[in-house]
Structure formats: C-alpha cells, structure tokens
N, C-alpha and C positions, 0 to 999 in steps of 0.2 A: 743437256738436261738441267744444268745449273746456270741458267742464263740470268737469274736474278736472286736476290737474297731470300725472297719468300720461298723459293724452291729448296734452298739449303735448309730452311727452318722446317719445311714439310718433310724433307728427307730425314732429318734428325728425329722428328715425331714418329715417322715410320719405323725407325730403328727402335725407339722407345716402346712403341706399341707391341712389337715382337718380343722385346725383353720382358715386358709386363706379363705377357702370355706365358712365356717359357718359365719365368721365375714365380708364377702365381701358385698358391697352395689351395685355391678353391676354384671351382668351375666358373663361378660368377666373375671372379677376377680375370680368369683366362678369356672369357667372353668379352669383357671390357677391353682387354689388350687387343683382341682381334678387331673390335670396332674402331679403336684409335688408329690402328694400322690401316684399316680400310679407308677411313675418312681423310687420312693424310696422303694416301696413294692417289686418290682421285685428282687432286690439283696437279700432281706430278705428271699424270698421264696426258693432260690437256696441252697440246702444242699449237693452239689457235688454228687448227684446220678441222675439216668436217670428219675425216676418218678417225682422228684421235678423240673427238667429242663423242662420236658414236661408240667407240671402244670403251670410253670411260663410263658412258651410260649403261652399256651392256654389263660391264664389270660391276658397277654399283648395284644394279638390279639383282644380278645373280648372287653376289656376296651378301646383300641385304636379306634375300630370301633364305640363304644358308644360315645366316646369323639368327634369324627369327626361329628357324627350325631347331637350331642348336640351343637357343634359350628355352624353347618348349621342352626339349629333351632334358635339359638341366633341371627344370622345374619338376619334370616327371621323376628324375633320379632322386631329387630331394624328398619327393612324396613316398619313395620306397621305405622310408623310415617308419611310416604308419603301417600298422598290421594289416589293414584291409587293402593295401596297394602293393603287396609283396610280389604279385605275378608280373607287374609292369617293368621290373628291373631289366629283363632281357630285351624288351622292346625299346626302353630308353637308351640302352647301350647301342642298339642297332641304329636308332634314329640319330644319335649323337655321332656315330662313326660315319653315317651317310652324309650328314651335313658337313663334316670336316673333309670328307673326300670330295664333296662338291666345291668346297673352298680351295682345295689344292689342285683341282682339275683332273682327277683320276677318272679313267673310263669305268663304268658307263655314264659318269656325271661330267663328261668332258666337253659337251657340245658348245659351251661358251668360249672355251680356251683358244682354239685356233682363230676364231673370229675377232676376239679381243686383241690377240697378238698381231693380227694383220694391220690394225690401226695404230700401232705404237712405233715410236722410234726404237733404234736398236738398244740403247741404254735402258729405256723403260722395259723393253721386252726381256732383257737380261735380268732386271729386278724381279719381274713377274715369274720368270723361269726358276730363279734361285731363291732370293731372300723371302719372297711371299709364300714359299712352301715350308719354311722352317717351322712357324707356329702351328699350322694345322697338322703337320707330320709329328711334331713333338706331342701334341694332344692325342693323336691316334695311337701313339706308342704306349699311352697310359691305359688304353681300353683293350681288353682281350675279346676280340670278336672274330674268331678264327674263320668260320664258314664264309662270312661276307668278304673278309679281306682276301681269302683264297680266290673267290670269284672275281674280285676287283683286280688282283694280280694277273690272272689269265686274260681278262678283257683288256686291261691296260697294255699288256705286251702285244696282244694281237692287233688291237685298234691302232696303237702307236706305230706299229710297223706297216700295216696294210694301208692306213690312212695317208701316209707320206708318199705312197707310190705315184699318185696322180696329181701331185702338187707342183705348181710352177713357181709359187711364192716361197722365198727362202724363210720368211718369218713363220709361215704355216708349217713348213717342213721342220723347222726347229721346234715348233709347238708339238707336232706329233712325235718327234724325237724325245721331247721332254715327257710326254705321256708314257712312252715306252720305258724310259729310265725311271719314272715314278713307280711303274710295276716292279722293277728290280729293287728299288728302295723299300717298297712294302714287303717284298720277299726277304730282303735283308733284315727288316724289322721283325718278321716272323721267326727268322733263324736265330737272331741274336739282338738283344735290346739296344746295343750301341753301334751295331754294324752299319745301320743305315746312315749314321752321321759320317762315317768314313767314306761310304759311297757318295754321299751328298757333297762332300768337300772336293772329291776328285771330279765329279760332274760339274760343280760350280767353276772350277779352274778351267776345264776344257771348254765349257760354254763361254766363259769370259774371253778366252784366247780366240775363239771363232767370231764372236759378236764384235770384238775389238777390231778384227780384220774387216768384217762386213761394214761396220760403221765408218771405218777409216776410208774405205773406197765407195761408200754410199751404195752398196749393192743390196737390192731387195728382191730380184727375180733371177731365175736360172739363166735366162738369155743374156743377162748382164755379165755373167761369168764367162760366156763364150767369147765376148769381145773385150774382156778386161785382161790385165797382166800380159799383154802382147809382148812387152819388152823385158820380161823378167822370168827366168826359169825359177829363181829362188822363191819368189812370191807364190808361184803355182805349186811348188813342192811344199811350201809351208802350209798352204790351205789344204792341200791333199792329205798331208800327214796328220794335221789337226782333225780333219773329218774322220779319217780312219781310226784315230785314237778315240774319238768320241763314240765311234761305232763299236769299239772294244776288240780290235784286231790284236792278236797276241804280242808282237814285239813292242807295242806302245803302252804307255802308262795307263790308258783307259781300260786295258784288259785286267789290271790288278784288282780293282774293286769287284769286277764280275767274277774273277777267279776266286776271290774270298767268299762271295755269295754262293757260287757253285759248290765249293768245298763244304761250306756249312750245310747246304741242302742235301748233299750226298751223305754226309755224316748223320743226318736226320732221316734218311731213306726216302726223300721226296723226289724220286727219279722222274716220274711223269711230268711234274710241274717244271723241273729243271730242264727237261728235254724240250717242252713247249717254249719256254723262255729263250733257250739257246737258238732254236730254229728261227724264232721270230726276230732275234737279233741279227741273224744272217740276212734277213730281208731288209732291215734298216741299213746294213752294210751295203746292200745292193744299191739303194737310192743315194747313199753317199758317194759310191763309186760312179754312179751315173752323172752326178754333179761335175766331176772332174774329168770324166773320160773324154768328152768332146773338146773340152778346153785344152787337154793335153795332146790329143791325137789330131784334131782337125785344124783348129785356129792357132797358128803359132808362127811368129817371126820375131827376130831379135835385132835391135840396134844397140850395140855395146855402149855407145856414147850417151844414151839417154838415162842410164841407170845411176851414174855417179852422183847426181844431185839428190837422188832418193836414198842412197845407201847411208849418207850422213845424217838422215832424218832420225829423230828420236823414236817416232812411232815404228819405223822399220826395225830399229834395234830391239824395241820392246817385243814386236811380233816374232822376231828371230829368236829371242831368248825364250819366249813361251813355247814356241815350236820345238826348240831344242830340248826343253824340259819334258814336253809331251812325248817326244820321240825316244829319247835316250835314258829317261829316268829308270824305267823298269830294268833295262839291261845293266845300268850302273848299280842299282840296288842288288840285283841278282849276283853280280860279280863280287861286290863287297861281302854279301852273305856267304858266298863260296869260300872266299879267302879267310874270313873270320872263323 
C-alpha cells in the first residue's frame, strides 16, 4: 500500500478528511470532509492494474452520486428554516440518511460494495471495510430516522448473510460479511448512541487479524485455502479461530459486541428484530465454517522440519498474538470479572 511517499501523503489526507467530518459542527463542513476523504482514497486504490482501476472508477462514481444527493439534502434541510418549506424536513432527513447509507455500503444500497472490494488489494480492502465507514456512520448517528434504519438493519443482515453463501472470492465474502456487521452496528446505534463504536472497534480488530493473514499468504479465493497451510496445524487453527470469532461464536471475543447489542435490544423489547439478526448470523457462521472445513478434513499433511524457519518470522508471531487475543480475551475478561 505504501510503496511511495505520495501514497503516505494521500493516506494522511484520508485520515484528515474523516477527522474533519467527525469534528465538524455544520453539515456543509461534514460534506467537505467526506469529499476530501473520497478524493484521497481514489489514488490509494489504484495499483496499476485493470481490476483496481475499474474498482476505483466504480467507487468514485457511487460516492460522487451519494455526495451530490447529500448536498441536495443539506440544502433542503437549510431551507426548512423558511416558513413555507416546513413540510420538507422529514424528506430531507430521509434523503440524507439514504445518501450516507449508500456511502457506507449498507443494504439495499450495497450493490457497488462487493464489486469494488473484488478489485482491491487486502490492505485497501481493510481500509474500505473499516476506516471508510467511520464518517458516514458518525453522521447517521446524528439523524433520527427510525423507520428507514429499521428496514436497512433487516436487509443488511439478510443480504450480508445470504449473499456470502455462493461466493468463491474471499474479498467478496468479506464484503458480504461487512454488510452483515453493518446491520449490527446500525442496530447498536438504535439501541445506544455510543454502542456502535464499541462494536466497530471489535469488528476492526478482527477484520485486521484476518486480512493480515490473507495478505501475508496472498490468498484471494477459497480454493487457495484448500492447498495452503499444508505444513502447519497452527496456521490452520489460527485462521479457523479468527473466522469463528468474526462470526460471533460465544467463547471468542467477537461474541462480546453481539452480546452487548442483544442485551440492549432485549431491554428495549425488540425481540423480533433480535431474532432475525441472530438467525442470519448463524448463516454467516456456516460459510465461515465452510471455508475451513475442507482445509481441515481433506487436504492435510505435515513435515515437521519445514516449520522452523517460519516460526521465527515476525508476521507469524503477530498473527499468533492476534489469534490469541481473539480466542481467549472473552474468557480472560469473564474470569477477572468473576474474581473481582
């Protein structure tokens, strides 16, 4: 990602754009931050190949359209101050929310997201899944648009889980997983103003630990997983546990944010929504299991002498540390809580 100094500059501008949006006290300032963020991410996406060029063009067109609609909604909201435009406030909020949901890639505004992900490198894909969602989600949390957000939560969790079932590309699979998690983040936002940030931080950590592993072994498709890691049980278990943690299986740390959201929703009496989301999460767990099942059960042999050179590698130690945190953090926190 950072193969020249220009890319470092664009990455710093990307961070600045998000910070401007988050810290802005006017909608126009927030829109300006989103534009700076968009225009600095486009050069980062381009890796001098056809796929990344196509992805950056798709991303630019979608985001530019969303920005234009957002600006239109901002102008509408400013016009609400005039007495003869009072009725338009509901519509301006709805249009504003829709444009921000399009920017973040939530269903049913998600059609660009898997296609753009398919053309990116793993580090750019990670940026798109995590950092690029901060500004739109922060702005959505300022707007109270309950009915639309409720529909988006249900569609995001359903499409995010069912869309990943027939994918062979790991990047598209991670994209649909991201859409599913976005539904949970929006539900957390509805339940509690700051809960979505907690969920987002856990999701970012787990996404980083997985994409770091995929990037390290240059894995882009499911069939590469069947013939990778032949000589290491440890690597297979690390990948397996990280995937299950991202899916939100109880002993792992990925279950903690889901647990908090479920608890909040039960306390507010949103049983039907909570049931739909939980059932759809089980489907995402199914396609995570499918990734590792064949690699564990079918293709396996081990040469003990080939591992020694890799165990001393820094990236291996980093992956092992992240997997350890992902696996045992929830158990450790629970034990500390019990003893205190």
